[in-house]
VEXFI-922118 format. One record per atom (N, C-alpha, C): x, y, z. Coordinates in Angstrom, 3 decimals. Example, Ala and Ser with C-alpha at 12.3 -4.5 7.8 and 13.67 -1.06 7.14 Angstrom:
2
13.190  -5.690  7.800
12.300  -4.500  7.800
13.200  -3.300  7.800
12.850  -2.250  7.080
13.670  -1.060  7.140
12.900  0.030  7.870
This chain:
356
104.604  46.846  143.071
104.264  45.580  143.705
103.678  44.629  142.663
104.095  43.374  142.696
103.578  42.413  141.734
102.128  42.064  142.064
101.334  41.690  141.035
99.917  41.370  141.261
99.749  40.234  142.266
98.675  40.290  143.030
98.390  39.287  144.046
97.413  38.263  143.470
97.913  37.103  143.130
97.095  36.071  142.507
96.558  35.097  143.550
95.512  34.363  143.167
94.888  33.387  144.071
94.824  31.990  143.467
95.163  31.855  142.197
94.959  30.567  141.531
96.051  29.544  141.817
97.082  29.913  142.572
98.174  28.977  142.856
98.023  28.285  144.211
97.006  28.624  144.984
96.861  28.045  146.311
96.619  26.546  146.228
97.290  25.813  147.091
97.288  24.366  147.067
95.930  23.780  147.466
95.628  22.621  146.915
94.471  21.837  147.345
94.919  20.850  148.419
94.017  20.523  149.315
94.330  19.575  150.386
94.421  18.155  149.842
93.458  17.759  149.034
93.466  16.415  148.460
94.096  16.465  147.065
93.389  17.034  146.128
93.876  17.265  144.765
92.814  18.099  144.086
93.139  18.701  142.983
92.137  19.496  142.273
90.983  18.585  141.869
89.747  18.957  142.146
88.607  18.079  141.853
88.455  17.814  140.364
87.933  16.627  140.055
87.632  16.286  138.660
86.175  16.589  138.344
85.354  16.767  139.391
83.936  17.043  139.204
83.711  18.527  138.912
82.661  18.804  138.160
82.251  20.188  137.923
80.742  20.309  138.148
80.295  21.512  138.432
78.872  21.757  138.604
78.608  23.249  138.606
77.425  23.651  138.146
77.051  25.061  138.127
76.600  25.481  139.513
77.169  26.552  140.003
76.892  27.068  141.348
76.113  28.373  141.224
75.073  28.516  142.043
74.228  29.715  142.075
73.511  29.941  140.743
72.930  28.876  140.212
72.099  29.014  139.020
70.870  29.852  139.348
70.350  29.665  140.567
69.257  30.482  141.077
69.516  30.753  142.548
68.812  31.737  143.091
69.139  32.215  144.440
69.105  31.120  145.488
68.067  30.254  145.455
67.954  29.254  146.515
68.893  28.070  146.349
69.784  28.141  145.367
70.841  27.135  145.275
71.897  27.338  146.354
71.888  28.514  146.988
72.803  28.789  148.087
71.985  29.356  149.236
71.754  28.535  150.248
70.949  28.938  151.397
71.814  28.946  152.656
71.665  30.012  153.438
72.459  30.179  154.656
71.520  30.544  155.804
71.655  29.824  156.908
70.882  30.130  158.108
71.857  30.397  159.246
71.749  31.579  159.825
72.658  31.986  160.900
72.281  31.301  162.217
73.308  30.898  162.955
73.121  30.286  164.273
73.845  31.140  165.306
73.072  31.893  166.099
73.688  32.744  167.116
74.371  31.924  168.205
73.867  30.724  168.441
74.414  29.909  169.516
73.711  30.143  170.842
72.707  31.008  170.826
71.919  31.276  172.030
70.551  31.798  171.604
69.588  31.745  172.519
68.257  32.279  172.269
68.142  33.671  172.888
67.683  34.664  172.125
67.424  35.971  172.742
66.488  35.798  173.935
66.719  36.558  175.001
66.017  36.332  176.260
64.561  36.793  176.241
64.171  37.605  175.245
62.785  38.015  175.145
62.465  39.349  175.786
63.462  39.962  176.410
63.231  41.270  177.028
64.510  42.096  176.945
64.345  43.428  177.116
65.500  44.317  177.040
65.275  45.422  176.038
66.242  46.331  175.930
66.083  47.506  175.068
66.557  47.276  173.636
66.994  46.044  173.343
67.430  45.720  171.980
66.384  44.842  171.299
65.821  45.337  170.205
64.856  44.542  169.441
65.618  43.729  168.392
65.444  42.418  168.427
66.093  41.514  167.489
65.077  41.105  166.418
65.492  41.195  165.153
64.620  40.856  164.031
65.322  39.811  163.163
64.649  38.673  162.955
65.198  37.599  162.132
64.653  37.772  160.718
65.541  38.023  159.780
65.154  38.423  158.422
65.677  37.434  157.388
64.819  37.137  156.418
65.254  36.363  155.251
65.416  37.323  154.084
66.560  37.252  153.428
66.813  38.126  152.279
67.247  37.288  151.077
66.858  37.738  149.901
67.172  37.040  148.658
67.861  38.007  147.703
69.060  37.650  147.289
69.843  38.471  146.353
69.956  39.919  146.828
70.199  40.080  148.112
70.322  41.407  148.716
71.452  41.371  149.734
72.281  42.417  149.779
73.392  42.373  150.726
72.988  42.885  152.101
73.721  42.445  153.102
73.395  42.706  154.499
73.417  44.196  154.823
74.437  44.899  154.354
74.570  46.322  154.671
73.386  47.123  154.132
72.911  46.764  152.942
71.768  47.467  152.358
70.511  47.249  153.203
70.304  46.010  153.655
69.146  45.725  154.502
69.220  46.543  155.790
70.414  46.638  156.377
70.581  47.426  157.606
70.219  48.887  157.360
70.640  49.439  156.224
70.327  50.833  155.888
68.825  51.044  155.747
68.156  50.112  155.050
66.714  50.242  154.844
65.949  50.023  156.139
66.460  49.161  156.988
65.841  48.920  158.288
65.905  50.185  159.140
67.055  50.867  159.114
67.212  52.115  159.868
66.224  53.174  159.386
66.059  53.275  158.077
65.122  54.254  157.526
63.691  53.950  157.962
63.327  52.667  157.952
61.947  52.298  158.282
61.614  52.611  159.739
62.551  52.319  160.641
62.269  52.546  162.065
62.612  53.970  162.494
63.228  54.746  161.599
63.517  56.138  161.902
64.637  56.343  162.900
65.645  55.491  162.818
66.785  55.582  163.733
68.081  55.707  162.944
69.134  56.260  163.559
70.438  56.328  162.886
70.961  54.926  162.588
71.729  54.812  161.517
72.269  53.517  161.121
73.123  52.899  162.225
73.774  53.718  163.047
74.633  53.194  164.105
73.849  52.399  165.149
72.522  52.541  165.157
71.703  51.808  166.123
71.175  50.495  165.554
71.613  50.186  164.337
71.288  48.899  163.710
72.564  48.064  163.675
72.470  46.812  164.081
73.660  45.952  164.097
73.322  44.570  163.552
74.357  43.828  163.211
74.196  42.442  162.770
75.471  41.699  163.118
75.348  40.387  163.249
76.492  39.580  163.688
77.484  39.320  162.563
76.997  39.284  161.334
77.918  39.025  160.227
77.258  39.307  158.895
78.069  39.638  157.898
77.553  39.843  156.546
77.312  38.485  155.896
76.237  38.410  155.137
75.906  37.180  154.414
75.993  37.436  152.913
76.174  36.372  152.164
76.309  36.486  150.718
75.106  37.186  150.098
75.375  37.981  149.102
74.297  38.686  148.399
73.521  37.739  147.500
74.215  36.957  146.677
73.553  36.101  145.697
73.184  34.773  146.344
72.153  34.810  147.185
71.751  33.642  147.970
70.431  33.947  148.657
69.874  32.928  149.293
68.753  33.107  150.216
69.324  32.900  151.614
69.345  33.943  152.406
69.987  33.861  153.716
69.041  34.343  154.813
69.210  33.755  155.987
68.432  34.148  157.160
69.393  34.571  158.257
69.183  35.778  158.785
70.083  36.285  159.805
69.370  37.276  160.722
69.981  37.505  161.887
69.446  38.422  162.874
69.998  39.829  162.669
69.118  40.815  162.886
69.512  42.216  162.967
69.083  42.730  164.339
69.913  43.597  164.919
69.584  44.184  166.209
69.246  45.661  166.061
68.218  46.119  166.776
67.814  47.522  166.757
67.867  48.035  168.189
68.733  49.009  168.440
68.823  49.573  169.791
67.817  50.705  169.905
66.726  50.428  170.616
65.646  51.410  170.729
65.102  51.397  172.154
65.868  51.923  173.109
65.402  51.928  174.506
64.120  52.741  174.678
63.188  52.175  175.432
61.942  52.873  175.725
60.944  52.902  174.583
61.206  52.152  173.508
60.331  52.146  172.336
59.590  50.821  172.258
58.286  50.869  171.955
57.511  49.645  171.785
58.019  48.853  170.583
57.619  47.582  170.521
58.024  46.738  169.395
57.602  47.378  168.075
58.518  47.450  167.133
58.202  47.992  165.813
57.269  47.042  165.075
56.383  47.598  164.291
55.440  46.827  163.482
55.969  46.768  162.052
56.351  45.579  161.625
56.956  45.425  160.298
55.958  44.936  159.259
54.664  44.919  159.616
53.660  44.401  158.680
53.568  45.254  157.413
53.940  46.537  157.506
53.873  47.420  156.334
55.237  47.653  155.679
56.261  46.988  156.182
57.596  47.186  155.605
57.718  46.368  154.328
57.935  47.029  153.216
58.049  46.359  151.931
59.413  46.657  151.322
60.180  45.594  151.150
61.505  45.703  150.540
61.710  44.461  149.700
61.959  44.661  148.407
62.098  43.526  147.484
63.130  42.525  147.984
62.735  41.258  148.023
63.650  40.199  148.402
63.875  40.060  149.886
63.090  40.809  150.696
63.311  40.797  152.145
61.993  40.555  152.872
62.030  39.688  153.881
60.848  39.511  154.723
61.277  39.228  156.163
60.475  39.706  157.093
60.725  39.476  158.518
60.087  38.149  158.918
60.894  37.257  159.483
60.401  35.951  159.902
59.877  35.995  161.331
60.627  36.636  162.214
60.190  36.775  163.605
60.966  37.908  164.256
60.450  38.366  165.394
61.149  39.397  166.160
60.980  39.121  167.644
61.970  39.560  168.401
61.965  39.373  169.841
62.838  40.463  170.454
63.174  40.311  171.726
64.032  41.297  172.402
65.191  40.582  173.102
66.213  41.392  173.376
67.357  40.866  174.118
67.957  41.993  174.954
68.671  41.604  176.002
69.218  42.617  176.922
70.640  43.028  176.585
71.169  42.517  175.479
72.513  42.904  175.056
72.526  43.186  173.562
73.460  44.038  173.144
73.578  44.392  171.734
74.045  43.200  170.908
73.530  43.092  169.690
74.009  42.108  168.734
75.274  42.673  168.090
76.400  42.032  168.350
77.688  42.565  167.901
78.281  41.726  166.772
79.117  42.377  165.971
79.787  41.694  164.875
80.604  40.512  165.404
80.440  39.366  164.769
81.172  38.172  165.165
80.528  37.400  166.296
79.427  37.929  166.828
78.784  37.304  167.975
77.777  36.250  167.498
78.288  35.162  166.967
77.447  34.063  166.544
78.260  32.776  166.562
77.553  31.682  166.646
78.214  30.376  166.687
78.705  29.974  165.315
77.874  30.206  164.311
78.250  29.810  162.959
77.072  29.911  162.012
77.169  29.186  160.904
76.129  29.214  159.878
75.912  27.808  159.330
74.654  27.549  158.957
74.331  26.278  158.300
74.078  26.554  156.824
74.710  25.778  155.960
74.639  25.984  154.523
73.931  24.823  153.842
73.105  25.145  152.854
72.528  24.140  151.958
72.809  24.601  150.541
73.580  23.815  149.823
74.087  24.218  148.507
73.630  23.211  147.464
73.046  23.701  146.385
72.630  22.848  145.275
73.477  23.167  144.054
74.098  22.147  143.521
74.878  22.259  142.291
74.077  21.649  141.145
74.174  22.224  139.975
73.404  21.748  138.821
74.327  21.386  137.661
73.810  20.534  136.782
74.582  20.036  135.628
75.915  19.453  136.103
75.819  18.622  137.130
77.006  18.053  137.772
77.605  16.943  136.910
78.912  16.984  136.776
79.666  15.939  136.084
80.451  15.152  137.126
80.396  13.838  137.064
81.081  12.940  137.996
80.620  13.125  139.448
79.343  12.936  139.715
78.871  13.072  141.097
79.510  12.064  142.041
79.887  10.911  141.517
80.524  9.894  142.366
81.852  10.391  142.935
82.535  11.251  142.186
83.799  11.805  142.679
83.552  12.817  143.793
82.422  13.529  143.715
82.068  14.459  144.789
81.793  13.683  146.075
81.060  12.579  145.951
80.752  11.755  147.124
82.029  11.223  147.758
82.939  10.742  146.942
84.209  10.226  147.461
84.981  11.314  148.206
84.997  12.521  147.651
85.717  13.615  148.281
85.027  14.058  149.580
83.700  14.083  149.585
82.976  14.462  150.795
83.195  13.463  151.919
83.321  12.199  151.580
83.615  11.180  152.597
84.979  11.429  153.220
85.922  11.881  152.424
87.247  12.228  152.955
87.168  13.489  153.823
86.404  14.473  153.355
86.265  15.724  154.098
85.630  15.485  155.458
84.651  14.582  155.519
83.981  14.282  156.787
84.969  13.793  157.839
86.016  13.130  157.402
87.023  12.594  158.324
88.159  13.578  158.556
88.687  14.149  157.471
89.930  14.916  157.547
89.757  16.432  157.571
88.551  16.941  157.259
88.356  18.382  157.218
88.903  19.007  155.947
88.963  20.349  155.942
89.457  21.094  154.777
90.289  22.284  155.255
91.150  22.817  154.399
91.878  24.047  154.747
90.913  25.193  154.997
91.207  25.974  155.998
90.325  27.087  156.391
90.653  28.348  155.586
90.692  28.184  154.262
90.950  29.322  153.386
89.854  30.376  153.520
90.229  31.635  153.361
89.233  32.654  153.096
88.703  32.405  151.690
87.378  32.439  151.534
86.769  32.116  150.256
86.854  33.236  149.248
86.491  32.911  148.034
86.629  33.843  146.912
85.824  35.122  147.111
84.722  35.043  147.923
83.914  36.245  148.147
84.728  37.357  148.811
85.682  36.955  149.661
86.484  37.950  150.375
87.301  38.814  149.408
87.658  38.242  148.281
88.562  38.932  147.361
87.827  39.664  146.244
86.514  39.549  146.226
85.735  40.239  145.214
85.279  39.285  144.140
84.332  39.728  143.344
83.727  38.867  142.337
84.728  38.521  141.243
84.801  37.217  140.938
85.604  36.767  139.811
84.685  36.678  138.583
85.181  37.068  137.424
84.379  36.930  136.217
85.286  36.692  135.029
84.689  36.198  133.928
85.455  35.913  132.722
85.595  37.168  131.877
86.792  37.349  131.301
86.962  38.449  130.354
86.630  37.954  128.946
86.841  38.800  127.963
86.483  38.440  126.591
87.295  37.266  126.052
88.439  36.986  126.673
89.300  35.880  126.245
88.960  34.585  126.978
87.933  34.633  127.847
87.564  33.438  128.585
88.439  33.186  129.797
89.218  34.185  130.197
90.108  34.047  131.345
89.444  34.615  132.592
89.703  33.982  133.734
89.132  34.460  134.989
89.909  35.677  135.461
89.201  36.772  135.666
89.826  37.985  136.165
89.813  37.973  137.691
90.807  38.591  138.273
90.932  38.601  139.727
89.849  39.455  140.366
89.575  39.140  141.647
88.518  39.830  142.375
88.791  41.309  142.571
87.737  42.098  142.555
87.862  43.546  142.640
88.445  44.049  143.941
88.112  43.397  145.071
88.642  43.862  146.355
90.153  43.734  146.406
90.667  42.657  145.841
92.107  42.432  145.855
92.827  43.406  144.925
92.238  43.669  143.783
92.817  44.650  142.855
92.830  46.035  143.504
91.749  46.362  144.215
91.683  47.648  144.903
92.753  47.729  145.988
92.997  46.619  146.680
94.041  46.588  147.706
95.414  46.849  147.095
95.678  46.274  145.932
96.954  46.516  145.237
97.118  48.007  144.942
96.041  48.621  144.470
96.109  50.050  144.144
96.411  50.883  145.385
95.843  50.484  146.524
96.103  51.201  147.766
97.562  51.046  148.189
98.081  49.829  148.099
99.479  49.590  148.459
100.400  50.408  147.555
99.990  50.556  146.299
100.800  51.304  145.333
100.610  52.820  145.442
99.853  53.274  146.453
99.779  54.700  146.728
98.470  55.384  146.424
97.511  54.674  145.834
96.222  55.297  145.526
95.390  55.447  146.796
94.690  56.542  146.921
93.826  56.784  148.072
92.397  56.369  147.744
91.843  55.485  148.546
90.442  55.072  148.405
89.673  55.753  149.529
88.839  56.705  149.186
88.167  57.513  150.209
86.864  56.880  150.708
86.262  56.012  149.905
85.028  55.357  150.320
85.345  54.378  151.452
84.826  54.644  152.639
85.224  53.888  153.823
84.933  52.394  153.701
83.755  52.048  153.192
83.388  50.641  153.093
84.275  49.905  152.091
84.546  50.545  150.944
85.410  49.920  149.938
86.831  49.757  150.467
87.304  50.762  151.179
88.636  50.693  151.750
88.734  49.549  152.767
87.701  49.418  153.598
87.680  48.354  154.591
87.681  46.977  153.937
86.902  46.817  152.877
86.841  45.539  152.172
88.170  45.208  151.508
88.829  46.218  150.975
90.131  46.003  150.335
91.181  45.586  151.362
91.195  46.240  152.525
92.142  45.884  153.576
91.899  44.466  154.088
90.639  44.095  154.249
90.305  42.738  154.685
90.770  41.718  153.657
90.585  42.040  152.384
91.030  41.132  151.320
92.542  40.951  151.351
93.262  42.030  151.576
94.719  41.969  151.609
95.216  41.101  152.760
94.644  41.306  153.928
95.042  40.538  155.113
94.682  39.062  154.952
93.509  38.812  154.378
93.067  37.437  154.151
93.949  36.746  153.122
94.350  37.488  152.106
95.217  36.919  151.069
96.529  36.428  151.673
97.117  37.201  152.566
98.383  36.806  153.181
98.193  35.577  154.075
97.073  35.504  154.784
96.767  34.302  155.567
96.716  33.076  154.657
95.999  33.187  153.531
95.897  32.065  152.604
97.257  31.671  152.043
98.123  32.664  151.853
99.470  32.369  151.369
100.227  31.469  152.357
100.156  31.797  153.638
100.838  30.988  154.656
100.246  29.595  154.696
98.915  29.507  154.667
98.251  28.209  154.707
98.679  27.347  153.516
98.661  27.930  152.325
99.045  27.197  151.123
100.513  26.765  151.181
101.369  27.631  151.740
102.794  27.314  151.855
103.002  26.101  152.757
102.237  26.008  153.831
102.364  24.849  154.720
101.971  23.562  153.996
100.963  23.629  153.149
100.594  22.434  152.382
101.686  22.074  151.380
102.234  23.097  150.758
103.298  22.870  149.780
104.530  22.257  150.437
104.785  22.623  151.699
105.946  22.118  152.431
105.639  20.845  153.220
104.418  20.299  153.028
103.986  19.075  153.726
104.029  19.212  155.244
103.678  20.399  155.731
103.614  20.617  157.185
102.211  21.012  157.628
101.247  20.869  156.732
99.895  21.307  157.045
99.267  20.474  158.163
99.473  19.173  158.118
98.866  18.281  159.109
99.852  17.884  160.203
100.938  18.618  160.303
101.952  18.330  161.316
102.025  19.477  162.314
101.903  19.158  163.595
102.072  20.173  164.634
103.566  20.434  164.798
103.967  21.675  164.560
105.378  22.034  164.570
105.790  22.624  165.920
107.068  22.543  166.193
107.615  23.227  167.355
107.401  24.728  167.166
106.790  25.369  168.146
106.532  26.799  168.069
105.193  27.168  167.463
104.401  26.181  167.072
103.071  26.461  166.529
102.193  27.146  167.575
101.351  28.068  167.110
100.304  28.643  167.963
99.064  27.786  167.758
98.729  26.982  168.761
97.640  26.019  168.638
96.345  26.614  169.192
95.353  26.716  168.322
94.046  27.259  168.702
93.205  26.148  169.301
92.569  26.450  170.424
91.664  25.492  171.048
90.351  25.478  170.272
89.875  24.293  169.922
88.650  24.168  169.141
87.482  24.857  169.839
86.743  25.659  169.076
85.604  26.370  169.628
85.966  27.615  170.404
87.225  28.060  170.282
87.697  29.206  171.052
88.657  30.028  170.210
88.856  31.276  170.612
89.879  32.114  169.985
91.206  32.036  170.738
91.217  31.299  171.844
92.427  31.177  172.656
93.429  30.235  171.999
94.710  30.504  172.230
95.745  29.617  171.698
96.906  29.552  172.685
97.723  28.533  172.512
98.947  28.403  173.298
100.075  27.978  172.368
101.314  28.224  172.789
102.475  27.914  171.962
102.972  26.510  172.260
103.175  25.756  171.205
103.643  24.377  171.338
105.169  24.378  171.508
105.618  24.367  172.748
107.050  24.431  173.024
107.657  23.056  173.322
106.829  22.103  173.651
107.310  20.746  173.957
106.139  19.789  173.814
106.418  18.505  174.067
105.376  17.476  173.962
104.690  17.508  172.588
105.523  17.514  171.540
104.967  17.588  170.187
104.078  16.386  169.867
104.439  15.223  170.390
103.640  14.031  170.130
102.250  14.161  170.766
102.223  14.696  171.981
100.938  14.900  172.659
100.092  15.925  171.903
100.726  17.008  171.445
99.995  18.031  170.695
99.493  17.484  169.362
100.293  16.629  168.730
99.860  16.014  167.474
98.632  15.147  167.710
98.624  14.422  168.811
97.465  13.577  169.142
96.228  14.425  169.389
96.406  15.556  170.064
95.271  16.451  170.326
94.742  17.035  169.018
95.638  17.316  168.081
95.218  17.813  166.772
94.412  16.743  166.030
94.892  15.514  166.049
94.187  14.428  165.369
92.842  14.141  166.018
92.704  14.486  167.297
91.423  14.343  167.996
90.535  15.582  167.826
90.988  16.552  167.034
90.255  17.786  166.744
90.073  18.663  167.984
90.990  18.528  168.927
90.936  19.323  170.152
91.661  20.657  169.977
92.737  20.652  169.193
93.491  21.861  168.890
93.813  21.878  167.406
94.233  23.044  166.912
94.591  23.154  165.505
95.679  24.210  165.342
96.712  23.941  164.549
97.692  24.981  164.244
97.011  26.190  163.595
97.621  27.340  163.728
97.037  28.569  163.189
98.047  29.279  162.296
97.533  30.231  161.550
98.374  31.107  160.723
98.031  32.542  161.086
98.915  33.487  160.766
98.698  34.867  161.220
97.753  35.670  160.340
96.949  36.491  161.011
96.299  37.631  160.378
97.219  38.802  160.699
97.919  39.289  159.688
99.102  40.117  159.903
98.768  41.492  160.484
99.698  41.983  161.307
99.545  43.299  161.888
100.797  43.721  162.628
100.641  44.671  163.549
101.773  45.202  164.312
102.211  44.205  165.377
103.451  44.395  165.842
103.968  43.561  166.923
104.671  42.328  166.415
104.954  41.435  167.352
105.701  40.223  167.049
104.761  39.055  166.762
105.201  38.161  165.904
104.455  36.927  165.694
104.375  36.144  167.003
103.259  35.475  167.202
103.107  34.651  168.402
103.907  33.363  168.290
104.107  32.898  167.076
104.789  31.619  166.867
106.284  31.717  167.141
106.894  30.555  167.296
108.323  30.456  167.570
108.930  29.346  166.707
110.251  29.240  166.759
110.988  28.121  166.164
110.559  27.870  164.708
110.302  26.588  164.358
110.012  26.205  162.980
108.762  26.891  162.443
107.732  27.001  163.271
106.494  27.643  162.820
106.731  29.096  162.441
107.496  29.816  163.251
107.789  31.218  162.964
108.646  31.354  161.699
109.546  30.412  161.477
110.377  30.450  160.273
109.517  30.410  159.017
108.520  29.536  159.022
107.632  29.405  157.864
106.859  30.702  157.638
106.299  31.251  158.703
105.486  32.462  158.559
106.327  33.660  158.139
107.511  33.767  158.685
108.400  34.872  158.306
108.887  34.732  156.873
109.085  33.492  156.429
109.537  33.270  155.058
108.499  33.783  154.057
107.230  33.497  154.321
106.161  33.983  153.446
106.054  35.508  153.541
106.113  36.048  154.743
106.010  37.495  154.934
107.137  38.231  154.221
108.326  37.672  154.256
109.478  38.314  153.627
109.362  38.376  152.105
108.515  37.524  151.534
108.289  37.562  150.094
107.352  38.714  149.702
106.661  39.278  150.702
105.669  40.315  150.416
105.801  41.477  151.397
106.964  42.136  151.414
107.188  43.205  152.390
106.242  44.382  152.238
105.812  44.672  150.995
104.886  45.792  150.812
103.550  45.517  151.493
103.120  44.250  151.446
101.843  43.870  152.052
101.917  43.961  153.574
102.951  43.368  154.162
103.058  43.374  155.624
103.235  44.793  156.173
104.037  45.608  155.472
104.241  46.992  155.907
102.933  47.769  155.849
102.174  47.596  154.781
100.915  48.320  154.612
99.908  47.933  155.694
99.848  46.648  156.024
98.914  46.201  157.060
99.296  46.773  158.425
100.589  46.800  158.712
101.027  47.393  159.990
100.701  48.881  160.038
100.953  49.571  158.935
100.724  51.019  158.906
99.246  51.372  159.031
98.368  50.417  158.723
96.935  50.673  158.817
96.347  50.208  160.142
97.229  49.945  161.107
96.790  49.765  162.481
96.347  48.386  162.894
96.504  47.394  162.039
96.116  46.040  162.428
97.071  45.487  163.473
96.537  44.690  164.366
97.339  43.946  165.336
97.380  42.487  164.910
98.469  41.798  165.248
98.556  40.374  164.940
97.422  39.605  165.601
96.763  38.747  164.816
95.756  37.829  165.329
96.030  36.448  164.745
95.305  35.453  165.257
95.511  34.089  164.777
94.189  33.506  164.257
94.307  32.581  163.322
93.147  31.891  162.744
93.551  30.454  162.457
92.726  29.504  162.862
93.014  28.084  162.636
93.171  27.801  161.145
94.068  26.889  160.805
94.314  26.604  159.395
93.428  25.488  158.835
92.665  24.826  159.700
91.780  23.753  159.221
90.420  23.869  159.900
89.389  23.436  159.171
88.048  23.339  159.742
87.474  21.960  159.417
86.594  21.495  160.311
85.898  20.233  160.117
84.399  20.545  160.023
83.808  20.464  158.827
82.371  20.725  158.709
81.568  19.754  159.579
80.510  20.275  160.193
79.629  19.436  160.996
78.293  19.263  160.282
77.550  18.242  160.692
76.235  17.946  160.110
76.337  17.828  158.598
77.406  17.193  158.125
77.670  17.088  156.693
76.825  15.968  156.076
75.944  16.350  155.156
75.109  15.384  154.434
75.092  15.775  152.963
74.688  14.831  152.108
74.596  15.119  150.686
73.579  14.215  150.019
73.106  14.656  148.865
72.125  13.905  148.103
72.317  14.186  146.624
72.358  13.143  145.828
72.493  13.273  144.384
71.183  12.858  143.726
70.676  13.701  142.830
69.424  13.417  142.139
69.534  13.921  140.707
69.555  12.993  139.760
69.749  13.374  138.369
71.097  14.043  138.194
71.104  15.223  137.568
72.369  15.950  137.411
72.510  17.055  138.454
71.666  16.994  139.519
71.781  17.948  140.625
72.393  17.270  141.838
73.066  18.064  142.647
73.746  17.529  143.826
73.589  18.550  144.953
73.060  18.115  146.103
72.833  19.007  147.229
73.730  18.619  148.394
74.391  19.608  148.972
75.290  19.404  150.111
74.836  20.316  151.245
74.788  19.787  152.466
74.451  20.586  153.643
75.506  20.381  154.714
75.855  21.461  155.425
76.827  21.365  156.514
76.817  22.660  157.311
77.413  22.590  158.487
77.557  23.764  159.350
79.029  24.083  159.534
79.329  25.386  159.635
80.692  25.846  159.851
80.701  26.884  160.967
81.824  26.998  161.684
81.950  28.057  162.701
81.923  29.428  162.046
81.662  30.446  162.867
81.635  31.811  162.358
82.949  32.191  161.676
82.833  32.934  160.591
84.013  33.416  159.880
84.583  32.448  158.869
83.987  31.242  158.755
84.489  30.241  157.809
83.619  30.242  156.553
84.199  29.803  155.440
83.572  29.959  154.133
83.134  28.624  153.546
81.868  28.554  153.140
81.347  27.350  152.500
82.080  27.056  151.192
82.487  28.110  150.489
83.178  27.908  149.217
84.524  27.213  149.400
85.100  27.293  150.610
86.362  26.589  150.858
86.135  25.091  151.002
84.932  24.697  151.399
84.561  23.278  151.406
84.306  22.812  149.982
83.535  23.601  149.229
83.243  23.252  147.837
84.512  23.119  147.011
85.467  23.996  147.259
86.711  24.023  146.479
87.415  22.686  146.471
87.289  21.927  147.556
87.994  20.660  147.679
87.264  19.492  147.021
85.978  19.682  146.665
85.248  18.529  146.131
84.662  18.742  144.734
84.581  19.982  144.270
84.002  20.216  142.951
84.501  21.551  142.414
84.743  21.599  141.115
85.065  22.869  140.468
83.749  23.540  140.099
83.450  24.644  140.763
82.167  25.302  140.548
82.235  26.273  139.383
81.188  26.233  138.583
81.063  27.119  137.428
79.890  28.050  137.683
80.006  29.304  137.284
78.945  30.267  137.480
78.206  30.512  136.173
76.851  30.522  136.223
76.095  30.812  135.004
76.064  32.284  134.671
76.503  33.129  135.603
76.430  34.579  135.428
77.790  35.194  135.707
78.265  36.050  134.832
79.484  36.801  135.081
79.103  38.119  135.734
79.107  38.146  137.071
78.631  39.323  137.795
79.733  40.384  137.830
79.354  41.637  137.729
80.288  42.755  137.825
80.437  43.141  139.280
């Protein structure tokens, strides 16, 4: 199988002319989780709102389980947050009949409990409204170009690409070339017959592979100038919902609804069964899939079912501030969407650290 690259994916506007250092320090990337509801204050599930710095979500869950003396399966969270950042998120502890845990003596580097409460339902993966991001870029070149691009993004949105974190850490080799992400390389090895026994690594590799194929379809639509056009047979996702319907007629009406941000065309998260799309939309998706038969076959064999994901997102609460050579951007995105996909359209981010 040929290597799976990511550097050819199309830009919505054009490749940015601005540059800036991203994640110079931990608080340059801040994330606050929004569940979309308030825990009710009672029930057998203890909810803990935690701030973590340069620490991954799974590790915090493991340490939380050890502290409260419960199996890891009784600790849950709505979503994983970036490691190299300051992030705030909820963790759920299923402890029926147990008094509130006292976290005053819990000491874990880079982690602190902000508040705790109770709820009558389990905190499940994906069960959140979204996340609010505050990003500071440093040593920014051409800040005026970032402002111009952000003004366009506020109106037109951005492609809903899976961000670079999904594919693993990118870093420079000795020749100054960007090496591909580790999760994607691991996925290639699996497709080529290697067995990855570590369950978490295997899961991350499979997610990277499926996400890569989604990005391929999205990029292909931009290349074919059909990204902002509602096609016959498109699976149109209702804004704020996972529900979709097939555009079989009234294309003009559907186009108007798309321009009003009421619906959005989607691309496949590949798996077993038939594509939901029809006609022209299905032709595009099948054309991309046919270029990568090893990928589609592997995803089907690993039990995935076809799902849909909107191809565009519109950041909300989008604000920015330029001060000296620093530039701060704040916005909110729905769950499962990547802040780096917004940054990609307005600035070329440089990392001060080549992380392994």
